[in-house]
N, C-alpha and C positions, 0 to 999 in steps of 0.2 A: 736742255739748255746748252751743256758743253760740247754738242756736237754743232750747233747754229756756228753757220760763218757770216750770219747778217746778209745773203744774197739779198733778204727781200722778193724772193720770189712767193713768197707765199702770201705775203701782202698785195702782190701785183694778181695772182689769180684768184684770188676772193673777191678784187674789186673788178676784175676787165672779164675775167671768166665768170664766173661763181656768180658775181653780178649782186655782191653783198660788200657790206664793211669793215669786217669784223676785226681785223690786225692793225697794230700802228708800231713804231718805232717811238721810246721813248728812253730817256736820259742822253750821256753822251758820254765817250771817250770806251776808256778799257769797261763801263757800265752797261755799255750802249745794247739794247735786247728788244727780242720783238713782244709785242704784252697787248693785252685782251684789255679795252676798258681802261681804271685806273689799275694797273697792272694787278688782276684778276681771275681764279681760272675761267680757262672757258666753257662757261654754261647758258651763255646768250641764246634765245629764244630761235632768234635768227638763222642761226648755226644747223644745220642738217644734219649735217655729219656727211656733206654730199663727200668725202676725200677727196675733190680737187686739191687742195694745198696739200695734201701727202702728195699726191702724186708729184708736181712737181718739186716738191724738195730735195734737192741732191745729195741729202748728206740723211737722212732717214731722224733728224731732230724730230721730225712728225712724221706717227706713224699711227694705226689703229692700236686702239688700248685692248690688252686683252681679254681675251673670252668675246671678241665683239668680231662678228661676221662681217670681214672685208667687204662691199658692198665696191661695185665695178662706177669708177666717178665718171658722170656724163663731164665730158669735156669741150662738148656743145657751148659756145660762147652764146649768153643769156645778155639780158637789154638790164645796165645797171641804171640804179637809181637816179643819175645823175649830179652823186658827189664828186666826181670829177674834175666838174668845174662850178660846186658854190649851186647852191637851190635859191639863194637870194640874192647869189653877187657877192658876197660875204669872205669867201674864203680867201682871200687872199688881201682881210681885213683882221684875220684871225689874232694874229699876235698882237696889232693894236689893241683888239680887244679884251686879251689879257693882261695885257698892260694897266691898260682903264680901269680897269675891275681890282687887279692887286692895288694901285692907288689910291681906289676907294676903300677897300679893304684889307688892305696890309698884306694878306695872301689870298692865295688861288685857291677855296675851297671845294671837294667837291659838287657842291650843288652849282656852284659859281661857274664851274670848267663846263657843265653841265647844262646850263641855261645858254652860257657862247657859243657852245656846240650846236645845239639846236638853231642858236639863230643865225649862225656862219654855212650851215648845212654841211656840217662837217664829221665824223663820229667822234666817241667820246676819245679812243685810242689816239685820234692822229691830234684833237685838244690837249690831252695827257702829255703827249710829246712834245709838244710842241713845247707846255707849261715847265718841262722834266729839264729840256735842252739845256735854254736858256740860263744863266746861272744868275741874272738878275730878277726874274721870275722865283717866287717860292710856293711848293704847295702845302706847306707848313705853318703855320702863324709865327706872327718872328714879333722882335721887340719893337720900341720906340725908336728906336735908332739902329741903324744897319750896317756894322762896320763891315768892309768888305777889303781884305787885303791883296794885295798884287800880288801873284805866284808866277807871274812870265820870265824869261832867261833874264831879261835886262834886269829887274829889282831883286829875282833870285842872286845875282853874280854880287849886288850890293849889298849883302845882309842883312838880303831878305827872310831868312828864314830866322835870322833875332829877330825881328820886328816883328814876324806872328808869335814869337814866345814871348816877344814882350808885352803884347796887346791880349795873348792869352794867360799869361799873369797876374796882368792887371784886373783883368772881368772873372779871374781865376774859371773858366769856364775851355773850350777845345773850339776849334773850329765847328762848323754845323752845329752848334749848342745857342740859347738862350740865357742870361742870365736869372737866378730866379724872382728877381723882382721886374723881367718886365721889359726894361729900359735899353738892354743893348745883343744883338743877335749878332755873332761873329761867323764871316763868312771868306774864302778864301774865291779869288775868281781870276780870270784870264786878264788879260789884257786892257788896261784903263785909260791909256792913251797919254801917258806922265812919264812916258821914257828918259824924260830930259831931266825928272826930277826923280830917278830910281833911289832908293825905296820907296814908294807909295801905296794911299789906301782911298776909300772915299768911306767917310762915314754919311751915311744918308746920300745927298749929291754934290757933296762939298769935296770936291779934291784936296788932299795933303799930301804933299812929296820932302824929298828927302830928309824922311825921318830916321830917328835915331832913340831909344829908346825911354830917354830922359822928354823928347818932345812928346812923346808916347803915352806919359804919363799926363802931361798937362794939357794937352787935347782933349784926353777920355773926362779930365777932372770937368770942363768945361760944357761936358755934353752932361754928366750928372746931375741925379734929381735935388734940387736944395732942401 
């Protein structure tokens, strides 16, 4: 992965030349990377080691395994499986489907992502990539209430780090964690559209702005189980 420059040529070659859909992009920012399915090792039956992705990789991030005789990749374009336009016209609704399932289940389990990918006519890699890119989607179980503190520049300049520290101290957890009683999950997110009230945070779908450490404690107490 240290050689990968995220050019996405392997993804395009797999779809457009090999006629498969093995790779996808997942996560965001500095954590972005090319993945297979749910970010697992490449052992899919559909991959026949054609080597086309290896031929297109400009940095040797993809290369033949040790001890495997290199086969000449066939660059003749094959007929794809129709994934580029969506097998049933729902590809453009992938994000909506993921959001709806999270509202129902609270998070996106592998089984849910698999069902949505199949229904939308996309690969598991693509569905998982979308699920891990958007910070308001979660692939792990969350608490009853999700606290999202804005980490964008306006909030940062208005003592955002102090608010993050205050929330963590009040809950006894760090960003990305859930309290033992499953009542709160603590996340950091990008702009929530409340720059005029910085620093701000979301608790579930409700915006709280002009935060102070004292105000944090009062807000969290109102959400604690009686």
